[in-house]
N, C-alpha and C positions, 0 to 999 in steps of 0.2 A: 374110631375113637379109643381111645388108652383108657382104660381103667384105674385107677387107682385103691389099692385095698388100704384103707387106712389103717386096719388093725394090723397089717404086716409091717408098716411104716413105723407106728408107734412102738411094736416090740420091739422093732430093730435098735430105737431111739433108745429104750429102756435099757436093752443089752449093754449098747455103747458106753451106757453111763454108768453103770455097775461093774464093768471090766476095773476100773481103778480102784475102786472099794474092793473088789474081790481080790486083788494083788495085795492091797494094804493088810486085808485082812487075815490072808495066808501067808503074811509075814515076809513078802516079796521088798528085798530092798535095793537099789541100785548101789553096787559096792564103790563106784567110781565116784559117787557124788556125797561131799559132804556139805550138809546143813548150815547155813550161817550161825546158827546156836552152836553148832562143834567146833567152829573157827572161834577158838579162844589163846592162842598166840597172837599177841598185838604188838610184838615187837619185832622189828626187822631181822632177818637170818643174818648169823654174823660169819663170813664166809670163813673156813678155818686157816687157809692159807691166800695171802695178798698179794699180789704184785709189789715188788719192790723188797720182798722177805728172802731172808736167805734160802727158807722152806722151798719159795715161789722159783727162785733163780736154778734152784736144784732139780726142779721137774724137767726132764727131759727132751719133752715135745709138748705140743698145742693141745694133741689128743688128752695128754694126763693135765693139762692145766684145766681143761676143759670138764674133765670127770671130777675133779678134786673142787669144781665148783658150781656143781648142780646141787641143789637143795633136796635133801633127805626127803622121799616121799611122804613117809608119815609128818614131818614138820610142814610142808609145802600146802598139804590139805586142809591143815588144820590153822592157817595164819590165816587173819583178818585183812582183809583188801588192803585197807591201810599201809600194815606192815608187809605186805606181798609187793605194794608197789614200789617202797623206799629197798625192797630188796632186789628187785629187779633193775629197777635204774642204778644200784650200785653193783651190778654183775660186773665182776671184773674184766669182763670180755666183752661188754656190752658195745665196745667202740667198734667192734668189727663190722657193725651195722652199717656204719657210714662208709665202708669201702666198696659199697654198691652202689650202684647208678641211681636205686632208689630206697628210699627207707624201707619201703614193702620188701623188697627183696633181701635186703639186709634183715630185715623181722623173720621171715621164711628161713633165710640161709641159718641163723643162729638157734631158730626155734625146731631144727633139726637134731640139736645135742644139748640145747638148754634148757630144762624141764619149766622153769618159770615163766617163759613167753607163752607155752600153753595153759597154763592154770589161770594167767590173768586175762589171757582173752577168754574163758570162760567165764571169768566174774562180770555180772550186769552193773556193778558199781564201780569198775576200774575206772571210766573215764572221770567220773565225780572225784575219784581219791587223788587221780592223775591232777586234776585241776586245784584241787586242795593244797597238795605239796606245791604247786605251781606257786599259787599264792602267797604261801608260806616262805617260799624261798626267794619272790620277788625281788624285796628290797635289797637283799644282801646280794644278789646275783647282778643286780644292777651297780651296786657301790666297787663289786669286782671289777665291771668292764671298764668302771670308771677310773680305774688306778692304770699307772702307766704300766707296760709290759714288764720291764725290769722289777718293777716293784710287787708283783704278785708272786705269792709262794706256789709249790707246788699242790699246795693241799687246796688253795685257793681256785687255783684252775682247775682240779678235780670237782670241786663243790660247784662252779659254774657249769660245768659239762653235765652234773645231775639236773639241775635245771633243764637245760636244754635237750637233756635225754626225756624227761617226764613232759616235758611241752611237745617235742616230737611225737612219743607213742601217742600221749592223747591227743594230737590232730591224726595220727595213721587209725586210730580205733574211731574215731567220729568218722573218718573218711571211708570205712570199710563199708562192702554193699552186703557182705555174706552174716551180716548180724542175725 
């Protein structure tokens, strides 16, 4: 018969419970984590170089376009999730996702060079804000789709694609099994 030493079990539980408070008291801080209260940038990131601009056209390679489109880390970590959502879906090279056999494979590909994907995947409230964005843009999206193709402007097509991106990304995050 196995004898259980209740005092040892109780001691082990107390030690396990004290570890987090000891770390906090000692000043330990996870430098890679920004608390929600520290996320005070509530406007989407304005990409400094945009497709169609002379500056964009002068960039000699896709690699340089990727580099210029990354979000500076000090901004990225301080963005609210709502601002981050809009930033990610307006990423100039987001359409690369659709060049793959699945949305998931496309996301995996662009996350290798675009830092917004990794950050949004960390946010527990990302799906909520993607859904909110879809609701906000749904009527406009439907109006654009109802137009004749020749009547749509380039900006309207881009605007409609943002709605589609948000919906697809929301569905992708909802279907992930590694949450």
